[in-house]
N, C-alpha and C positions, 0 to 999 in steps of 0.2 A: 503492499499500501503506502502511495503518495506520502511523504512528508507533512507532517502538518503544523503548525502553530501550537504552540506546550499550551495555548490556552484555551485552545476548539476542542470541543467533543469529539471533532474528527480522529484529533490526534489521540485523546484517549480511547475510542475505539480501535485505532490501531497500534496500539500498545496491547491492547483486550486480544488482538488478533494476535500479533506476536508472541503471546501467553500460549496461546491457544484457546483461548477463552471468548470464543465466538462463533455465534449459530447461524451462517448465512442462511434465510430459506429463498432458495430460487422461484419456490413455483408462485402461480399466482396466489393471493390472497385476498379478500373480501375484506374491506374495512367494517363493511357491519357485521361484526361478532368473531368473526373468523381470527381477525386477530386478535384479539381476547382471549379465544381457545388456544392460541401458541402463547401468548403471553402467562394465562394460566398452565400449561402443562411445563413451561419449563419456570418457573415461579421458584425462587431460591438459585436458582442454576444460572449459565451462562447468559448474558447480554444477546438481544438475536436479534438482526438487521433484515428486514422485506427485503425485499430488491427488487421484486413486483407486485404493484397492489392496483389491485382491481379497476379502472378506469381511472386511473392517477399515474400522473407519470414521476412522481416524488417519491424515494424507497422510506421508509419507515424503519424507524429503530425501538428501542424499549427496553425492560429490563435490566438497564445496567446494576443502580446500584442493591443489588437483593440480597448481600451478604454485609457485614461487618470488614471483613476481608477487604474485596473490590472498594470501597469507601476508601478505607486506610491508605489503598494500593495508590488510587488516584491522588489523596493528596502526599504521598512518599514517605508513608510513617508507617509503623505496627501496628498491628491492630490494638494493642496494649496502650500505646498514648497516642490512640485517634481520638478519646477523648480530650486529653491535654492536646491536642494541636486544636480545635474548636473551641475550648474555651480563652486560650492565649489569642486566636485571635478575635473574640469578644472585647481579651483587653487592650491588645498593642493593632487595632487596625491598620490598614494603608490606602491613602486616600487613590481614586485612578488615577489613570495618567492617559490626555485626550490625545487622538492622532485623527487625521486629517481623511483615510480612508480608510474604509472598511469593506471586508469578504460578505457582507451582509450586508452590504448595499449594489452590488451589482446589478441586480436587478428592481427596478421600480413601478408598481402598476399602483394607478389612484384607485380609489371608493371599490375595494376592491370586494369578490365574489367569495367568502368564504367557502359553500363547499367546492374549490376549484383545490384546495387541502386534502390532505389523505387523514383526514379526522378521524379516529375510532369509533364505531359505535361500541358499547364496552358486553354491557347487561340487557336481558330480555326486558324489563320493564321501564328500565331509560327510556326519557320522552325522545330519544336524540342522541347524536354523536356530542362528544367532550372534546376539546382543548383541555389535555390534564396536568402539560407542563410545562407550560407559560407563566417565566419566572417573569415577573410586573414590575415594569421601574413608572416610579410615580415622583413628582417631588412637591412642598407645602413652599409654593413664590412667597408665602410670607418669609419666610426664615432660609431659603432656599436650602436646606437639607431634602437629603433625596431618599427614597424609601425602597424595597426591592421585596417581594412579598411571591408565593404563590397559590391562585384561583383558578378554580375551577373557570370557563366560557364553557356556553351553549351554543351555538348557531340557532339565530331566529328567522334567516331568509337572508341573501344578500350581505352586504356588508354590518350586519348588525346581531350581537352575542348578548346573553341574559350572561349575568358575572357572577357566581356561588361567594358571596362575603358575606361575614357577621353583621349589626350594628356599630361592634365596637372594634372590626378588622382598621387596623390603620389606614387603608384605602378607602372605607365608607367615610371614618373621620377625616380624612383628608378631602373627601368631595363633600360634604356638606360645611365646611371650610369653607373652600375655595368657593362655593355658591354664597353662603352667607354674603360675601366680598365682591359678588356679582361675578363672579371668574366660572371656568366649568372646569373640573378636573385633567386635565392630559397623562394620559396611560401611553405605555409602548410595554405589550406581549410580544417579550423576548422568547423562542424556539428553538432549538438543539443546542444549548448550553453544555460548558464542560461541567463534571460533577463540582468544584470546589464555588461554582454560579448556583447550583441547584441545592446544594446545603446551607451556600449563606444564606438564600431567597426563605428557609423555613425556620429563620430564630425569629423570634418573640420578642424583639429589642423596643426600649423605648422609644414612643416616637418623638424620627429626629436623629436616631442614632443608622446612619446609611447601610444596611448590610451591601450593600457594594463594595465598600470599605473591608469590611469582614473576607470579604470573596477572595481582595486582593492580598490582604493577610492569609487567608488559606493556599491560595498558591506559592504563597514566598515571592512576590514580586508584587506592583500596581497593578489591576486589573487594566485593561486598555480600551478603552471606551470612544464611541465617536458621538455627535449631534445626531439626532433623526432630520430625517427628509420633511418632514413639514408639522412637527410638534417638539415645543421647548424643553426636551429633556437627552439625555446620554444614555447611551447603550452600550451592553457589549458587543467589543468588538466583531469578536471572531465565531458569535452564532452563524444561526443557519437565516431564523428567517422572521421579520421582526412587524409585528402588526400595529400601526397606529391609531390613537382615538382619542376619545373622548369617554368619561365616566357621567351618566345623567342622573344624580339620584332622584328627581322628581317622577323619571319613567319606569314603573316597575311591570315586571310580567311571572307569571304564577311558574314555580320551575318545576313541579312534579316530582314521582320519585323520583332517587338519587344512591348511590353506590357509599358509603359511609365506610372508613376505617374498621369495624366492630364486622364488615362482611355482611351487613343487612343493609334494606333501604332506609333513607330519612325524609321525609316530605317538611321542607322547612317553611313552603310554601313563598311568596312572591322575594324577587329579588331585582337589583339593579338592571340596565341597561345601556353596553358599551358601543359606542357608533366608531368604527373605524373608517378614517379619511384616505388612509397607503397602508401598503404592505411595502416592505425593501426582504431583501433577500438573497442568497447566492442563488448563481445560476442554476449550478447542481444541488443544490438545495435537501436537507435531510432530515424529514420529519419525526421529531421525537416526540414519543407518547411514555407516561406513567401509568403502568395498570393499577386503577385505584379499589376501593372495596379493602380488604383483608390481602392486598397485596403485599410482598415484601418488598419491596423497592418501595411503597408507599408509606409502610409504615416505619423503615431504616430511614427515610428521609424527613419524616414528623421527629420521631423518636431521639435520635442521633442530635436534629440538629435542639431539641427543647428540655435537655437534658440538659448541653450544656450548657443553653441557657438559664434554666434556674441554678 
């Protein structure tokens, strides 16, 4: 595999393949339930790369951090030192480094139709496909401080999506604060990130603590970021896809049943809506997903970061 930038998901995938720890799925798979079936069968095992996804050009990858050993390897530490690495990253964050050009902006699509992306439909009783690996960048314009978090997004047709966040989630807090100032909260959903970015995005830190600085500390160097195409945010330069838009706390939609950490469905009621004005991406972008519900990666991402945050 071609050598890739060390801060990219591709570099991590290449490392896994070099270790014999990657399963390439060559036959065509349907994003409706079939990708989820493969991820479940391989849950706890090697990462998967789906090279042929029905009705889509982009490959899909998932099951990256299904064990503590893989998470530790991604950060260059032993399993015994994993929690220490995460805790130190919170204590000694590194500010990002801005670059002028980035591979995640090779292609620009205005008012993107989300159905163009190979977004998996995971479970039988969910009401549609979900973007499950979106590391979401936002910024408090009053303080200038950034925020990085993960939340599920369900396409609603065209360039709109439901976003699954609780009222006390920092994105919701920032959106309501922006509304009070007469603004709309800009967000950028980044897909296809290095494990350090994914782990950092799962921390529950104080409002104003920028998780991208934690990502830099986990990488051992400042995270390279690039200014977005159409919103006033900076995103990880070496991700695969970026969806840029605004989160509207005034528009809500009912979600329906959704899978949760405990392996059952929840009904959380109504949630906010995001409208995406543009999508930037690599010309050969790889779509990343995290198996939700009682999936090993879903649980590990939350457990490791929350434990370190506590």
